[in-house]
N, C-alpha and C positions, 0 to 999 in steps of 0.2 A: 472455556467452555466449549465453544463450537470445535476447538482442534481435539479435545478429548472424545466429543460424540463421534466425529469422524473417526478417530482413531480407532474406536471400538467398535464400528461397523464396517470399515472397509479395510483397516490394516491392522488388525488387533495382534498378530505374531510377527509382524514385520515392522519396517520404520517407513517414514515418510517418503523417501526416494524409492521404497519399492511396493505400492499400493496396489490393490486390484480394483478394476473397474466395477465388479459384481454384476450382477444378473439384471437387476432394476435399478440404477442409480438415479439419483436425483440430478434435477437440472444444474443445481449447484454444484454437486459433486462431479459432474460429467466435467464441467469447466474447470475445476481445481484440477481434475486429473489429467487433461491434456496440457494444462498449463505447466504441471509437474514433468512432465514427460519433456518438454522445451526447456525447463529449469535445470533438467539431470544433465544435459548436455555441457552446462559449463563447470559441472562439479567432477570431481574423481575421488576415488580411495587412495588416500596414501598409505601403503601397508606397513604392517609393524612385524614383529615376531611372531612365526608359528600363524600366519595371515590365513582369514578364512575367506578371503575374498575369491570370487568366481574368476578364475585367471582368463578364461576365453568368454565369458559372458558380461562381467563387469569392466565398467571404465577405472583405471588403477594406473599407479604409478609412484614416483616419488616426488621430487621437487617439478618435474613436469610430467605429463600425462603419458603413459606406455602405449606404443603404437607398433604391433607387430607387421611384419610384412606377409608374413605367410598365415594361412588359416590351417587350422587343427580341429580335428575330430573331438567332439566333448559329449560326454553321456547327459541326457536330459534327468536322467534319475539322481546321479551322483556326479555332479561338476567337479572339474579338476580344481583344485584350490591353489593360488599361490604358495602357502605354506608346505606344500607338498613338494617344492622344489627347494627348500631351505633346510640349513642344518637346522635340527630340533634348539628349541630356547637360545637362537642365536641370530646376528645380525648377517649373517653368510649365506650367501646362494650354495647350492649343491652343485657345485661346478660340474662334475663329472655326469650327473643325471641332467642336468639343463644342456649341455653339449651332445647326449644322446638322442635327445626328444626334438630339440629345435633347430632351424637352420642356423647357418654360420650367421647370417646377418642379424636375426633375432637374438642368437646367443649373446652378440658383443652388447646389444640394446639390454638384454635383463639383467646382465652382469654389473653394467653400469648403473642400474636402477637401485639408490640405496633405500634402506628401510628403517623406520623409526626404531630406536632402542627401546621398545614397548611392548608388551603383547597385546595389542590391541590395532584397530584400523581407525581411521578417521577420513572423514568427509574433508574435501578442501576445495578452493574454488581454483579451477585451472587457469582462470586468466589472469589471475593475480600472481600466481606463480610463475607464469610465461611472462609477466610483466608487459602484458599488451593493453591493461588499463591505461587510459589517456593521461599523459601528467599534466595537461593542460585542462583545468576544469570547463565545464560547458559555460559558454559567454551567456547565454541565458540564465544560468543560475546565479552566475556571477552578479548580474543586474536584481534578480529578484532578492538575494541576501542581502541588498544594501535598501530594499523598499521600507518604508514605514508604513506596512499594512499588516492585517492579521495573516496568520499563517495559511489559513483556507485560501486567501486571495492568492498567496505565493504559489502554492500547489495549484490553482486554477490557471496562473501566469504561465507556469513551467508546461501545463497541458496544451494552452493555448500557444504556446511558442515551438510545441512539437506537433501541431495540428493532431492532437490526441482528444478531441472533444466530439462527443457523439452527433454532428451536424447532420443535416438531412442527407447532404452529400456522402456522406460516410455510410449513412446507415441504409442508402440504396444499395450498396455494395454486398450488404447480408441481406437485402430483400424485405427490410422491415418500413420502408418508406418511399413514397413516389419522388421525394427529393424537392419538392417546391417549398419556399419559404411559407411557415406557418402564418405570418404576421401580415405579408405586404401581399403573398400568393403571386410573385412576378419574380421570377427568376429561382435558378438554384441556389439552395441554402448552403454554401461554402462558408468558411472561416470569414473571408472577406467580406461576404455578403451580409452574414450575420451582425458584423460588427461595425461595417463601415458603408456599404451601398444601399441597405435596407431604407424605405423610404420613412418605416417606423422609427428609424435610428437615427438619421440624420439631423431632424429637428432637436431631438435629445441632446446630442453631440453639440449642436450650435449654441443650444442653451446654457449647456455647461462650459463652452467655450474651447471646444476642442475640434471645431469644424475645420481649420486652418491646417491641418496635419496632412501632409504628403502621403497618399496610400497607394504609390505606384508597384509597390513591393509584389512580387508574383506568388510568394511563400508566406506562409504565416509568421515563420521565423524571421525573414528579413523584414517583414512589416513590424515585427515588435521591436526587432534591434532598430530599425529607422525610426521608430517612434520615440524610442528612448534616446537616441542622439539629437533629436529636435526639441527635446524638454528637459527643463531641470529636475533633479531628482523628486521634488515634492511634487512637482505638476506631474510628473509621471507616475509616481505613487498614487494620486488621485485619479489618474486616467486609468490605471488597472482597475481600482474599484469601482469605477463607473463600467468598466467593461464587464466585471463581473455582476454587477447588479443589473445591466442588459440582458446577460444570459440567465441571470434568474428570472427577470420580467418575461423571456421567452418561455421558461420552463412553467410559469404561472400561467401564462395565456394558453399554453399548450393542453395543461391538465384540468386548469380550473375554469377556462374561458373568461377570466378576469385581466383587465388591461390596466396595469399601474400609470396613472397620469405621468406625463414628462418632468412637471413641475416638483411632483411629489418624489420622484425617482431621483432628481437631481440634488434635493434638499436632503435626501437620505444618504447620499453617497458623501455629501460634504459633511453631515453630521458624524457618519462612520469615521471618516479621514481626521476630522477634530477631534473626536472622542479618543482614536486611538493614539494620536500625539501627545495628547494631555495624559492618558495613561500609562505611556511611555516616560514621558517626562516626570511622571509623580513616581514610577517604578525605579527609576535611575536616581531619582533624589532621595527616596526614600528607603531605609533599610529596616526589614521587618526582624522584630525580636526574636531571638531563638527560644523555643520552649524549654522548660525546665521539665524535669524528671516527671515530676509531680502535675504538671498541665497536660500530659500525653495521655491518651486513651490505653488503659489497660483492659485486658479481660476480665469480667466479672468474676467472683468467686464462685464455687461449686453451690452454696447456700443461697445466691442472691438471686433475686425475680426483677427483672426490668419490665416496665410498665410504659408504653406508649400509647398517647392521649390526641386524639383529633377530633375536630367537629365539621359538622355541614348544615347549611341552610337551603331550603328551597325556596328562590323568590316566588314561585307561582302561588304557594299556600302559607309560607311565613313557617312551615314547619321545620323545627329544627333538632339535631341529636348529636350526641357525643360518643364516640367509639372508643373501646379500651382494648388493648392487647397485651397480654402478659406474656412473657418468656422467660426461660432457664438461662443458665449461664453458656449455653452453647447456642442461643437463639433460637431454641425449637418452640413454638409456641404452643402454651400450655391452658391458655384460655382466653376467650374474647367474649365481648359484651357489647351491646348498642342501647343506650338510653336516651328516651326523648326527651327534650326540655322545653318546658313551658315558657312561653316569653310573654312577659307582660305588655 
C-alpha cells in the first residue's frame, strides 16, 4: 500500500530507480529518496535488443558494468540510447557506427559487451555479477542462525554486532542527543556502556548470572563474538534475550519514564526463553494437517451478504451494546447498526 501511494505521487511515469524528490517532499520520502540514490550505485541495466537505456546517463552493461574512458556530449532533451548503436532487432552492435563515434579503448569495451536476446532491459545487481559478494558468510549471522531465539531478537543481535543501534553516542553525531546515558547519567552511552558498564545494568546481569563475562573487547562485534565463545549455545541464546530486554527497558524508561524492576525483567527473559524452546520443540514434533479444498476460504458468491457482530461493555456504567456490520461479496459495507442490550 505504501509503495503504491509513493509511486503515484513521486514517480507515476517512471520506476523505483528513477524517482523525483518533488517540491515539498515528506520527511519519510526524503529519507527513502536519498537511500535510493545510494542503492542505485549497486545496480546497472543489462541491455537487450533495441535497448532504451541512456548510454551516457544510465549505468549499463552486460555481465559486468560498462565503464567508458572518454566523456561524450549528450543531449538533455533527447538522450543517446544504446539501441541506436545496435543492428535493429539483433544482438549485434553496429560496428561501423561504434568505431566512428567512440575512442579506440571504448570501442573495444562496447563491442565486448554482450546483450540479452530479448527486446527489454533488466536491472541487475552489479556486485553479484562481478563476483564481489563474499563467499564466507558473516560470522555474526552464522552465530545468530543457530540460536534458539525469536526472529526479532536475531535481528537485534545483528544490529548489535554491527554497532547499528541508535545509542546516544551515535545520536550525538546527528545532533539528536547530548550523549549521556539516560539511566545512570554517568558516561557516554555507547554499546559497551549500555549493555555492560551502566550501573543500572550491572545488577541485572549479576542477578541473571552473566556478570562474570569478560568485556575487554573494544568493538561491539568483537564483544559479541567473545561472549559467544565463553558461553554454551543455550546460555548465549538466553544472554541475547536479556540484552534485548535491557534495550527494551531503556526505551521504556526514556519514552514513558517507567523503570522495570530487575527481578521482573530477569523473570520475563527466562519465561521468554523457556516458552520459545517449548514452542520450537512442539513445532518440530507436530505436523499440522493439510487443509482440504472445502476447508479453505473462498470468496462469497455475488448474492451473499456477510454479517460481522461484536459487543462491548463499559465498566463505569455497565452499559452494553452489540454492533452489526453487513457487507456484500466484495467486502463493501452496505449496512451497519448498534443495538443497546439491557443486562439484568
